[in-house]
N, C-alpha and C positions, 0 to 999 in steps of 0.2 A: 459540448455542454460540460467540459471540465471546468474546475474551480482551481485556478493556482492559488499558490500561497499568500501573494500578495494582495489576492482579490478575496479570500475566503471572509475574512472580518467583516469587509462591508455587505458581502452576501448574507451572511447570518444576519447581520442588523436588520437589512430589509426585509428578509424574511420573517423575522420575528416581528414586525409592524405588520403582517398579514392577518386579516381576521381570522381567527380560528385557530392560530397557532400559538400555543403557550410556550413550548419548547422547541429547540430545532438543531440539528448536527447534520453536516454537509461532509459525506466521506466522499473525496474525489482522488482516485489512485489512476495509475498508468493506463489501466482497463477498464474501469467503469466509473460512474456517479453515481452516489446514493444520497436521498434525502432522508433522513429519518424526523418524525415530528410527532408531538403530542398535542391534542385539542380537536375540537370539531370540524377542521378544515377538510375538506374532502380532497382525494387524490385529483379530480378535476381542476379545483382551484391551485395546488401546486404545480401542476402541468402548466398552467397559465402564467403561473409567475416565474418557472424556468425559460419559459418563451419572451416573456417581457424582460426578464433579468440578462439574458443573452443576447438579446435584441436581433434574433435571426429570421425573423419572419416566418417560423417554421410552425407547423402542426404537430407538434410531439405526442400527440394522444397517442395513435397509434404505435408508437415507439417506445413506450414506456411500460413496464411492468409495475403493477400498485397493489401492493399488499396491506392488509390491515389485519387487525387485530392479533392473533397468537402466531401467525406466519412469519412475520420479520423478526420475531423472538427467535426462532430455529436460524433463519436466514444470517443475523447478525451472530450468532454463535460460529456458526460456518466459515463465516468471512475470517474471524478472528483465528479461528483455528489454523486458518491457512496461512496467515501472516507470523503465527509464533515459530515456526521451526528458523524463519530469518533473524526474527529480533532478539529470540534466544542466544544466537548466535554471534549477536552484536554486528552483525553486517549490513541491517536494514533498519530505518528509522521504523518506530511503530505507527503506521498511519493512523490507525483507529484512535488510538490514545492521544495521538497530537492531535487530532481534529477535537477530541471531546476536551481537550484542554482548551483548546480555541473558543470552543463554545462556553465553556466556563467564563473565561476572559472577556466575551461579549455579552455575557448575561443571557444568553440565548437558551442555556440547558438548565435544569432545574431537577427536582425528586424524582421525577416519574424517569425520563431519560438517562438520568445517573446511575439509578437501580437498575434499570435494564443493562447498562453496558456494563457495569460491575459484575451483575450475573452472568453474562455473556463471558467476560473474562475468565471468571471462576470455572465456567463449564469447559471453556477451552484449554486451561490449565489441567483439568482433571484427565480430560481426553489425552492430552501431551503425556501425561506421567502415568494413566492406567491402561493405555494401550499401545499397542505396536505401530501406531500413526507414524512413527519418525523412524522407522528401521528400514526403509528405502529410500531415496532420492525423492525429495519433497519439494524442490525448487528446479528451475530450469537449471539454474547454476551448478547446483550438485549434482544433477542428474548429466550435466557436460563432462564434468570431470569423471563420474562412473563411468561413462561411455570412453572416455580416453584411456581409462585402467583397462577396459576390456580389448582395446587394439594396441597398446603399450604398455605391457606387462610391469616395466620400471619405468615411471614418471621421472625419477630423478636423473635419468640419463637423456632426458628431452628438454627441449626449449619452448616456450609457448609466446605466440604472438596474440595480441587483444587489438582488435580495431574498435576504438573508441574508447570512453574514458567515463560513460553514464553508470547511473546505478547499478544496472545489470549486469554490466562487465565489471564492474567495481567488486559485486558481490562474486562473481566467476573468477576474478582473479585472487580473491581472498581463499576461495577454495582450492586453487590450483596450489597457491604457496602452504596451505596446510597439507596437501597431497606431497609436499617435497620435489615439486620440480626443479630441475637444472638452472633455468635462466628463464626471466620473463621481460618480454618488451610489450609497452603499450605505445599505440600509435593513436594519436587523436588531433583532430583538425585544429583544436585550440591546444598549443602545445604546453602552456600553463596547467593547465587541468589535468593533462597527462602526469606533468612532473609531480603535482601534488599527489596524484594517487601512486604514483611511482615512488615517491620517496617514502609514503607510508609503509609499501611492501618490500622496501629494497629492490625495487624492480629498475629496468632503465626505460625511458621516454623518448619517443621521437614523434617528429610532426607528420 
């Protein structure tokens, strides 16, 4: 049910053409797909659109969570809070803002959803600045470095080998470099991708 970057704009255009959908945003990340819409269309109708769009001949009705009215507001704010620690460190693209931008470019968003998302961003920033939500590890990457510190008191005396150069390992690599490790080696099936990340971090790349 994922929507890749190359398919997102076309999906938004077809969704916007559905009866009862006046505005729409699709948030598709590595672990979830969410569709936000404004208008009288029902959750069942959106479910049917997902089935048609992906062409998987699946009955999704029993596999979806459908929330309406006030519930999606708190869920969106919570989703964005989870992404803030990564994005504020410049380590991960802001998936929600990127999807909202795509919605604006395709004409699928409008005053209702724009206001909703801006309110969620504002709430998330307040939570980040006015609470201690960021006092401990807030991502798998930072938790990995925290665990390494418990095992090895001085990370500057140790080497790190990362297998893979995807988004999660890129984030983990940046955390380890900030922690002052001695040397980093990035191994990846596609050597060029490992080299690109290694060049950014002054690490070493191997196939």
